[in-house]
C-alpha positions in Angstrom: 4.9 11.7 17.3 1.0 12.0 16.8 -1.2 9.0 16.1 -4.9 9.3 15.4 -6.8 7.3 18.0 -8.7 5.4 15.4 -5.8 4.3 13.8 -3.7 3.0 16.9 -4.8 -0.5 17.0 -4.3 -1.0 13.0 -0.8 0.6 13.1 0.1 -1.6 16.0 -1.3 -4.7 13.8 0.6 -3.2 10.9 3.9 -3.3 12.8 3.3 -6.9 13.8 2.5 -7.9 10.2 5.7 -6.4 9.0 7.6 -8.5 11.6 6.0 -11.5 10.0 7.1 -10.2 6.3 10.6 -9.9 7.7 10.7 -13.5 8.9 9.1 -14.6 5.5 11.6 -12.8 3.4 14.7 -13.7 5.5 13.8 -17.5 5.9 14.5 -18.7 2.4 18.1 -18.1 1.9 19.3 -19.8 5.2 17.1 -23.0 4.1 18.2 -23.2 0.4 20.6 -26.1 1.2 17.9 -27.8 3.5 15.5 -27.8 0.6 18.4 -29.0 -1.6 18.6 -32.0 1.0 14.9 -32.7 1.5 13.9 -32.6 -2.3 17.1 -33.9 -3.6 17.1 -31.2 -6.4 20.0 -29.1 -7.6 20.3 -25.6 -6.6 19.5 -24.3 -10.0 16.1 -25.7 -9.5 15.9 -24.8 -5.8 16.3 -21.3 -6.6 13.0 -21.5 -8.4 11.4 -21.0 -4.7 12.5 -17.5 -5.1 10.8 -17.2 -8.4 7.5 -19.0 -7.1 7.2 -16.7 -4.3 7.7 -13.5 -6.3 5.4 -14.8 -9.0 2.8 -15.0 -6.3 3.7 -11.5 -5.1 3.6 -10.2 -8.7 0.3 -11.6 -9.0 -0.9 -10.1 -5.6 0.3 -6.7 -6.6 -1.3 -6.7 -9.9 -4.4 -8.3 -9.2 -5.1 -8.0 -5.5 -3.4 -4.9 -4.0 -5.9 -2.6 -5.8 -8.7 -4.2 -3.6 -7.7 -2.3 -0.8 -9.2 0.9 -2.7 -12.6 -0.6 -2.2 -12.6 -3.1 0.6 -11.5 -2.8 4.3 -8.0 -4.0 5.4 -9.9 -6.1 8.1 -12.1 -8.0 5.8 -9.2 -8.6 3.5 -6.6 -9.7 6.3 -9.3 -12.0 7.8 -8.8 -14.0 4.4 -5.2 -13.4 4.0 -3.5 -14.2 7.4 -5.0 -17.8 7.8 -3.9 -18.6 4.2 -0.5 -17.3 4.9 -0.2 -19.2 8.3 -1.7 -22.4 6.5 1.1 -22.4 4.0 4.1 -22.1 6.6 2.6 -24.9 8.4 2.3 -27.1 5.2 5.8 -26.4 3.7 7.9 -28.6 6.1 5.4 -31.4 5.7 6.3 -32.1 1.8 9.4 -33.1 0.0 8.0 -32.6 -3.5 9.8 -29.4 -5.0 6.7 -28.8 -7.3 4.2 -28.7 -4.2 6.6 -26.6 -2.0 6.8 -24.1 -5.0 3.3 -23.9 -5.2 3.0 -23.2 -1.6 5.6 -20.5 -1.8 3.6 -19.1 -4.6 0.5 -18.5 -2.4 2.7 -16.9 0.5 4.0 -14.5 -2.2 0.5 -13.4 -3.0 -0.4 -13.2 0.6 2.7 -11.1 1.3 2.2 -8.5 -1.2 -1.5 -8.0 0.2 0.0 -7.9 3.8 2.7 -5.4 2.7 0.3 -3.0 0.9 -2.4 -3.0 4.0 0.7 -1.9 6.3 1.7 0.9 4.3 -1.9 2.2 3.4 -2.9 2.0 7.1 0.3 4.1 8.3 -0.2 6.5 5.5 -3.8 7.1 6.1 -2.9 8.5 9.6 -1.6 11.4 7.7 0.5 12.9 10.4 4.3 11.9 10.9 4.0 9.6 8.0 7.5 9.6 7.3 8.8 8.5 10.8 5.7 5.9 10.9 6.7 4.5 7.7 10.3 4.2 8.8 9.2 2.5 12.0 7.1 0.2 10.0 10.0 -0.9 8.0 12.1 -1.2 10.9 9.6 -4.0 12.2 10.4 -5.6 9.1 14.0 -5.7 10.0 13.1 -7.2 13.3 11.6 -10.1 11.9 14.2 -10.4 9.2 16.8 -10.4 12.2 15.0 -13.0 14.5 14.3 -15.9 11.8 17.9 -16.8 11.1 18.3 -17.0 14.9 15.5 -19.4 15.2 16.6 -21.4 12.3 20.1 -21.9 13.9 18.1 -22.7 17.0 16.5 -25.5 15.4 19.9 -26.7 13.9 21.5 -26.7 17.3 18.6 -28.8 18.7 19.1 -31.0 15.7 15.4 -30.4 14.6 14.7 -30.1 10.9 15.6 -26.6 10.3 12.8 -26.1 7.9 10.2 -26.8 10.6 11.3 -23.2 11.9 8.6 -22.1 9.2 6.1 -23.3 11.9 7.0 -20.3 14.1 6.3 -17.7 11.2 2.9 -19.7 10.7 2.1 -19.3 14.3 2.9 -15.5 14.1 0.5 -15.0 11.2 -2.3 -16.9 13.2 -1.9 -14.9 16.3 -1.9 -11.7 14.3 -5.1 -13.1 12.6 -6.7 -13.5 15.9 -5.8 -9.7 17.0 -7.3 -8.6 13.6 -10.6 -10.0 14.5 -11.1 -7.8 17.4 -10.2 -4.6 15.5 -12.6 -2.1 14.1 -12.4 -1.4 10.4 -10.7 2.1 9.4 -10.4 3.9 6.3 -6.9 3.6 4.8 -4.9 5.7 2.4 -6.3 3.7 -0.5 -9.8 4.7 -0.2 -8.6 8.4 0.5 -6.4 8.6 -2.7 -7.9 6.4 -5.2 -10.3 8.8 -7.0 -7.6 11.4 -7.6 -4.5 8.9 -8.2 -4.5 8.7 -12.1 -4.4 12.5 -12.3 -1.8 12.8 -9.5 0.7 10.5 -11.1 2.3 10.7 -14.5 2.7 7.5 -16.3 6.4 7.9 -16.6 6.9 8.2 -12.8 4.7 4.9 -12.1 7.0 3.1 -14.5 10.4 4.3 -13.3 9.2 3.9 -9.7 8.5 0.4 -10.6 11.8 -0.2 -12.5 13.6 1.3 -9.6 12.2 -1.3 -7.0 12.9 -3.9 -9.4 16.6 -3.4 -9.2 16.7 -2.2 -5.6 14.8 -5.3 -4.1 16.8 -7.5 -6.5 19.9 -6.4 -4.7 18.4 -7.2 -1.1 16.8 -10.6 -1.9 19.7 -11.9 -4.0 22.4 -10.9 -1.5 20.5 -12.3 1.8 19.2 -15.1 -0.3 22.6 -16.3 -1.7 24.6 -15.1 1.3 24.7 -18.5 3.3 25.8 -20.7 0.0 28.3 -17.9 -0.8 30.1 -17.8 2.4 30.3 -21.8 2.5 31.3 -22.4 -1.0 34.1 -19.8 -0.7 35.1 -21.6 2.6 34.7 -18.4 4.6 32.2 -19.6 7.1 30.3 -22.7 8.1 26.6 -22.9 7.4 25.7 -21.8 11.1 28.0 -18.9 11.3 26.8 -17.7 7.7 23.3 -17.8 9.1 24.4 -15.8 11.9 25.9 -13.3 9.3 22.3 -12.8 7.9 21.1 -11.9 11.5 24.1 -9.5 11.8 22.9 -7.8 8.6 19.4 -7.5 9.4 20.5 -6.3 12.9 22.4 -3.2 11.4 19.6 -3.0 8.6 16.9 -2.8 11.4 18.8 -0.2 13.5 19.4 2.1 10.6 15.8 1.9 9.9 15.0 3.1 13.1 17.2 6.1 12.8 15.9 7.0 9.6 12.7 7.9 11.4 14.5 11.1 13.4 16.7 11.5 10.5 13.8 12.3 8.1 12.8 15.4 10.3 16.1 17.4 9.1 17.4 15.6 6.0 15.5 15.5 2.8 14.1 11.9 1.7 16.0 12.3 -1.7 19.2 13.2 0.1 18.9 10.1 2.0 17.9 7.9 -1.0 20.9 9.0 -3.1 23.3 8.3 -0.2 21.7 4.9 0.3 21.9 3.8 -3.3 25.3 5.4 -4.1 27.1 3.9 -1.1 25.7 0.6 -1.6 27.1 0.7 -5.3 30.4 1.6 -4.2 30.6 -1.1 -1.5 29.5 -3.9 -4.0 32.3 -2.8 -6.4 34.7 -3.0 -3.7 33.6 -6.4 -2.7 34.3 -7.6 -6.3 37.8 -6.3 -6.0 39.1 -7.1 -2.7 40.1 -10.5 -1.3 37.0 -11.9 0.6 37.7 -13.6 3.9 35.7 -13.6 7.3 36.7 -10.0 8.2 36.0 -8.4 4.8 32.9 -10.3 4.2 31.6 -9.4 7.6 32.3 -5.8 7.4 30.9 -5.6 3.8 27.7 -7.5 4.9 27.4 -5.1 7.8 27.9 -2.1 5.8 25.5 -3.2 2.8 22.8 -3.7 5.7 23.5 -0.1 6.8 23.3 1.4 3.3 20.3 -0.3 2.0 18.1 -0.1 4.9 16.8 3.6 4.4 15.8 2.9 0.7 12.5 1.5 0.7 10.8 3.6 3.6 12.3 6.7 2.3 11.0 6.2 -1.4 7.9 5.6 0.1 7.7 8.6 2.2 8.8 10.6 -0.8 5.8 9.4 -2.8 3.3 10.0 0.1 4.7 13.5 0.6 4.4 14.2 -3.3 1.3 12.3 -4.4 -0.1 10.2 -1.8 -0.5 6.5 -1.7 -3.2 4.1 -3.0 -3.7 0.6 -3.9 -2.6 1.6 -7.7 0.5 3.3 -6.5 1.3 0.2 -4.3 0.5 -2.0 -7.2 3.5 -0.4 -9.3 6.0 -0.4 -6.2 5.0 -4.0 -5.3 5.1 -5.0 -8.8 8.7 -3.6 -9.2 9.8 -5.3 -6.0 8.5 -8.7 -6.5 9.6 -8.7 -10.3 13.2 -8.2 -8.9 12.9 -10.6 -6.1 11.7 -13.1 -8.6 14.3 -12.6 -11.4 17.6 -11.8 -10.0 17.8 -14.5 -7.4 16.8 -17.0 -10.0 19.2 -15.6 -12.5 22.1 -16.0 -10.0 21.0 -19.6 -9.7 21.4 -20.5 -13.3 24.9 -19.6 -13.3 26.0 -20.2 -9.6 27.1 -23.8 -9.8 28.9 -23.5 -13.1 30.6 -20.1 -12.8 31.3 -19.9 -9.1 30.0 -17.8 -6.1 31.3 -14.5 -7.3 28.7 -14.3 -10.1 26.3 -13.1 -7.3 28.6 -9.8 -6.6 29.0 -9.2 -10.5 25.3 -9.3 -11.3 24.7 -7.0 -8.3 27.0 -4.4 -9.9 24.2 -4.1 -12.7 21.4 -4.0 -10.2 23.0 -0.8 -8.2 23.8 0.9 -11.4 20.2 0.7 -12.8 18.8 1.6 -9.5 20.9 4.6 -9.2 20.1 5.7 -12.7 16.4 5.3 -12.2 16.4 7.4 -9.0 18.1 10.0 -10.7 15.4 10.2 -13.6 12.7 10.5 -10.9 14.5 13.1 -8.9 15.3 15.4 -11.8 11.8 16.9 -12.3 11.7 17.2 -8.5 14.6 19.4 -8.6 13.3 21.4 -11.3 10.0 22.0 -9.2 
């Protein structure tokens, strides 16, 4: 695997940033009940934290990500990373849901910018982009695997679990220090910005955004509500359910690592079809069979395995066919954050009145629409 010398430090930073992003995304679900207790608000309102974070992410995708076509990654990260660290240091301090939502909104904005910086930096290497992107998203899985374990450590020590967010803040602060010593480099956004509009048909940008809307809606909804789901069905305790999220991301991370060599001999489109189709079959099965400790654990493991290749394989497909830029990433992240905003919130509006199974019912819609969008996107490619 070849990495250009001038990009090595930046790619290492990108992997560190994605560990932080994984910790960011996977931290909210295990802490929903803790925010419920801390603020005194019902879960239907606490689910608004997903919405606040995703509105911030959507704003970053629409307004901020395109800055990478014109500004260096280093200069933007010098502003974004301390802001991200500060938010995670402040969230445990407040018990007002409105203030906490405002802080989550800022983390969402920063998240989308950091996500774009990593993808564009790796894509700029131009050699072995597919495997490098897979390893980038493997790093995301590492962070998502670690943070539930950190939260459970806080629970066992009888520390306030929400203070585990300080660990995430410390990670972003250290990455900010590392970024300070790196030299600026040219990213894929600079390389592809001028030809981007001609390269991408409008229908492809829109369907790509819709695909990620439904795909990320599955991931964020499942991991975000899993702890409450397992508790309310009397399947697992809070600690064991939090460990289940770590198990999910453990398999998720392992598969993302394996997709790097897998992409050498299997088409990205084939991996994507298998990923979405198998996820759909599994979600339907979980809606049908009786759920207990064994079936829910097996289902969680398999869903982590099936969903893992989706994001990096799709980005690799885009990079190989048209290249990545800030504009492209805007549509990808816009769809992803919209799905991550809408579906966890939507589930929260019905969760307490209709019961925990509403989560799995709604995810059937998600996976069906994600598969439909993927088939639409792939159809012209087969003709070509």
